[in-house]
C-alpha positions as CSV (number, residue, x, y, z in Angstrom):
1,M,-42.4,-9.0,-6.0
2,G,-40.7,-6.0,-4.4
3,W,-37.7,-6.2,-2.2
4,A,-39.7,-5.6,1.0
5,A,-42.0,-8.5,0.2
6,A,-39.0,-10.7,-0.8
7,I,-37.4,-10.0,2.5
8,G,-40.7,-10.8,4.2
9,V,-40.8,-14.2,2.4
10,I,-37.2,-15.2,3.5
11,A,-37.7,-13.8,7.1
12,S,-41.1,-15.2,7.8
13,G,-41.4,-18.2,5.5
14,A,-44.7,-17.1,4.1
15,I,-45.5,-15.5,0.7
16,A,-47.0,-12.1,1.3
17,R,-47.4,-9.1,-1.0
18,E,-49.1,-6.8,1.6
19,S,-47.2,-3.7,2.5
20,V,-45.6,-3.4,5.8
21,A,-44.8,-0.6,8.2
22,P,-41.2,0.6,8.2
23,S,-40.6,-0.8,11.7
24,Q,-41.8,-4.3,10.6
25,K,-39.7,-4.0,7.4
26,H,-36.5,-3.2,9.3
27,G,-37.3,-5.9,11.8
28,R,-37.7,-8.4,9.0
29,I,-34.4,-7.3,7.5
30,R,-32.6,-7.7,10.8
31,L,-34.1,-11.1,11.2
32,Y,-33.0,-12.1,7.8
33,H,-29.5,-11.0,8.4
34,A,-29.4,-12.7,11.7
35,R,-30.5,-16.0,10.1
36,M,-28.0,-15.6,7.4
37,T,-25.2,-14.8,9.9
38,T,-26.1,-18.1,11.7
39,A,-26.1,-20.1,8.5
40,Q,-22.7,-18.7,7.6
41,S,-21.2,-18.8,11.1
42,P,-18.7,-21.6,10.3
43,H,-17.3,-19.5,7.3
44,I,-17.3,-16.4,9.3
45,A,-15.5,-18.0,12.3
46,R,-12.8,-19.5,10.1
47,A,-12.3,-16.2,8.2
48,K,-11.8,-14.5,11.6
49,A,-9.4,-17.2,12.7
50,I,-7.4,-16.7,9.6
51,D,-7.3,-12.9,10.3
52,E,-5.8,-13.7,13.7
53,E,-3.3,-16.2,12.2
54,L,-2.2,-13.6,9.7
55,K,-1.7,-11.2,12.5
56,A,0.4,-13.5,14.4
57,L,2.4,-14.3,11.2
58,Q,2.9,-10.6,10.6
59,A,4.2,-10.0,14.2
60,E,6.7,-13.1,13.7
61,R,7.9,-11.7,10.4
62,R,8.5,-8.2,12.0
63,A,10.4,-9.9,14.9
64,L,12.6,-11.8,12.3
65,R,13.2,-8.7,10.2
66,M,14.5,-6.8,13.4
67,K,16.9,-9.7,14.2
68,I,18.7,-9.1,10.9
69,A,21.6,-6.7,11.4
70,A,21.3,-3.3,9.9
71,A,23.7,-2.7,7.0
72,P,25.8,0.5,6.8
73,V,25.3,2.5,3.5
74,H,27.1,5.1,1.4
75,D,25.8,8.7,1.5
76,Y,24.5,8.4,-2.1
77,D,24.0,11.4,-4.3
78,F,20.5,11.8,-6.0
79,R,19.1,14.4,-8.1
80,R,15.9,16.4,-7.4
81,P,13.3,17.2,-10.0
82,D,14.9,20.6,-10.5
83,G,18.2,18.9,-11.4
84,S,20.1,19.9,-8.1
85,T,22.1,17.2,-6.2
86,V,20.9,16.0,-2.8
87,K,22.7,13.5,-0.6
88,L,21.0,10.6,1.2
89,S,21.9,12.1,4.5
90,Q,20.1,15.4,3.5
91,L,16.8,13.6,2.7
92,F,16.4,12.7,6.5
93,G,15.7,16.3,7.3
94,A,14.8,16.6,11.0
95,H,14.2,12.9,11.3
96,D,16.6,10.1,12.1
97,D,14.4,7.5,10.4
98,M,13.4,7.4,6.7
99,L,11.6,5.3,4.2
100,I,12.6,5.2,0.6
101,V,10.4,3.7,-2.0
102,H,12.2,2.1,-4.8
103,N,10.2,3.0,-7.9
104,M,10.7,1.3,-11.3
105,G,10.0,4.5,-13.2
106,E,7.3,5.9,-15.6
107,R,7.1,2.7,-17.6
108,C,5.6,0.8,-14.6
109,Q,1.9,1.7,-14.1
110,H,1.8,-0.5,-11.0
111,C,4.6,1.4,-9.4
112,A,2.7,4.6,-10.0
113,L,-0.4,3.0,-8.4
114,W,1.6,2.5,-5.1
115,A,3.0,5.9,-5.4
116,D,-0.4,7.5,-5.8
117,G,-1.6,5.6,-2.8
118,F,1.0,7.3,-0.7
119,I,-0.5,10.7,-1.4
120,G,-3.0,10.5,1.4
121,F,-0.5,9.1,3.9
122,A,2.3,11.7,3.1
123,R,1.4,14.2,5.9
124,H,0.9,11.4,8.4
125,L,4.3,9.6,7.4
126,A,6.0,13.0,7.8
127,Q,5.1,13.1,11.5
128,R,7.1,9.9,12.1
129,C,9.9,9.8,9.5
130,A,11.2,11.1,6.3
131,F,9.4,9.7,3.2
132,V,11.0,9.8,-0.3
133,L,10.4,8.1,-3.6
134,A,13.5,7.2,-5.7
135,S,13.1,6.5,-9.4
136,L,15.5,5.8,-12.2
137,D,13.7,8.5,-14.3
138,S,15.4,11.6,-15.2
139,P,14.6,14.9,-13.3
140,E,12.7,16.2,-16.3
141,S,10.5,13.1,-16.3
142,L,9.9,13.3,-12.6
143,T,8.8,16.9,-12.9
144,A,6.2,15.8,-15.4
145,Q,5.0,12.8,-13.4
146,I,4.6,14.9,-10.2
147,A,2.5,17.5,-12.1
148,L,0.4,14.7,-13.7
149,R,-0.2,12.6,-10.6
150,G,-0.1,15.1,-7.8
151,W,2.7,13.3,-5.6
152,N,3.0,15.5,-2.6
153,Y,6.1,14.2,-1.1
154,P,9.9,14.3,-2.0
155,V,10.9,12.5,-5.2
156,V,14.3,12.1,-6.4
157,S,16.2,10.3,-9.3
158,D,18.6,7.6,-8.4
159,G,19.5,7.0,-12.1
160,G,23.2,6.7,-12.8
161,T,23.9,5.5,-9.1
162,S,24.5,2.1,-7.7
163,F,21.8,2.7,-5.0
164,N,19.1,0.3,-6.3
165,L,21.6,-2.4,-7.1
166,D,23.3,-2.1,-3.7
167,M,19.8,-2.3,-2.0
168,G,19.1,-5.5,-3.8
169,Y,16.4,-4.1,-6.2
170,E,18.4,-4.4,-9.4
171,P,18.9,-8.1,-10.3
172,K,20.4,-7.2,-13.7
173,P,21.0,-4.0,-15.8
174,D,17.8,-2.3,-16.8
175,S,15.7,-4.6,-14.7
176,R,14.3,-3.5,-11.3
177,Y,12.1,-4.6,-8.5
178,P,9.7,-2.3,-6.7
179,G,9.8,-2.1,-2.9
180,V,10.7,0.1,0.1
181,S,13.7,0.3,2.4
182,S,13.9,1.8,5.9
183,F,17.0,3.7,7.1
184,H,18.2,5.0,10.3
185,R,20.8,7.9,10.9
186,S,22.8,7.6,14.1
187,A,24.1,10.4,16.2
188,D,27.6,10.2,14.6
189,G,25.8,10.8,11.1
190,S,26.4,7.2,9.8
191,I,23.5,5.6,7.9
192,A,22.3,2.1,7.9
193,R,19.6,0.2,6.1
194,V,17.3,-1.4,8.8
195,S,14.8,-3.4,6.8
196,S,13.1,-3.7,3.4
197,A,10.2,-5.3,1.5
198,F,9.1,-5.9,-2.1
199,F,6.0,-4.5,-3.6
200,G,3.4,-6.6,-5.5
201,P,-0.3,-7.0,-5.9
202,G,-1.9,-8.2,-2.7
203,D,0.8,-6.8,-0.4
204,Q,0.3,-4.7,2.7
205,F,1.5,-1.4,1.1
206,C,-1.3,-0.6,-1.5
207,S,-4.8,-0.8,0.1
208,I,-6.6,-1.1,-3.2
209,W,-6.0,-4.9,-3.4
210,P,-7.5,-5.9,-0.1
211,L,-10.5,-3.7,-0.9
212,F,-11.0,-5.6,-4.3
213,E,-10.8,-8.8,-2.3
214,L,-14.2,-8.0,-0.7
215,F,-15.9,-8.6,-3.9
216,A,-16.9,-12.1,-5.0
217,D,-14.8,-11.9,-8.2
218,G,-11.8,-10.0,-6.6
219,H,-10.0,-7.5,-8.8
220,K,-11.6,-8.9,-11.9
221,E,-8.3,-8.6,-13.9
222,W,-8.3,-4.9,-13.2
223,S,-5.0,-3.1,-13.8
224,P,-3.9,0.5,-13.2
225,H,-3.9,2.8,-16.2
226,K,-2.1,6.1,-16.7
227,P,-4.4,9.1,-15.7
228,L,-5.4,11.6,-18.2
229,A,-3.6,14.9,-18.2
């Protein structure tokens, strides 16, 4: 039985193999979807209610984060991919707000996945704030990664500094957590960290995971792999 006839069976309740005009076919498909929607309405309604609950929780979380006092930070020294030194204050450029991604380095393909995802957002982020990725990798390693992955935003090395430790992303030596911190530069030049968040599968900062959730079997144990040169 062809797909058109099958739809006809479901929509009309009759077994029919005769060909149908396109308008009839589309009408039956619409009827089928309408009936399916009605049958699934309790699940659809609950899913929509959960979406609203999540929005409310996210708004509450943001409000709580903003109640946490901003913490002053040092004007750390980083290294650019070319090996030159750049201060935290210089990374702001023309902006007074900045996001810095805490990247675990080349060894972490999940971190690279998040970094890859920011490629498309880079020019949009640049309209609102400075955006920088900080990694423990050497400038030489960063140069190779940028060439391989096509990162189109500023990348610096924080290796040899206490930046990651001070920001709470280094629980012990040679162990790091991935995430992001927001910073603000005041008129007097002082810098404070405003907020922060950790990265991990299913978070709000990598859109691939919620996309996979639209499949019945989710991400199906998928994990990111290093791209071919």
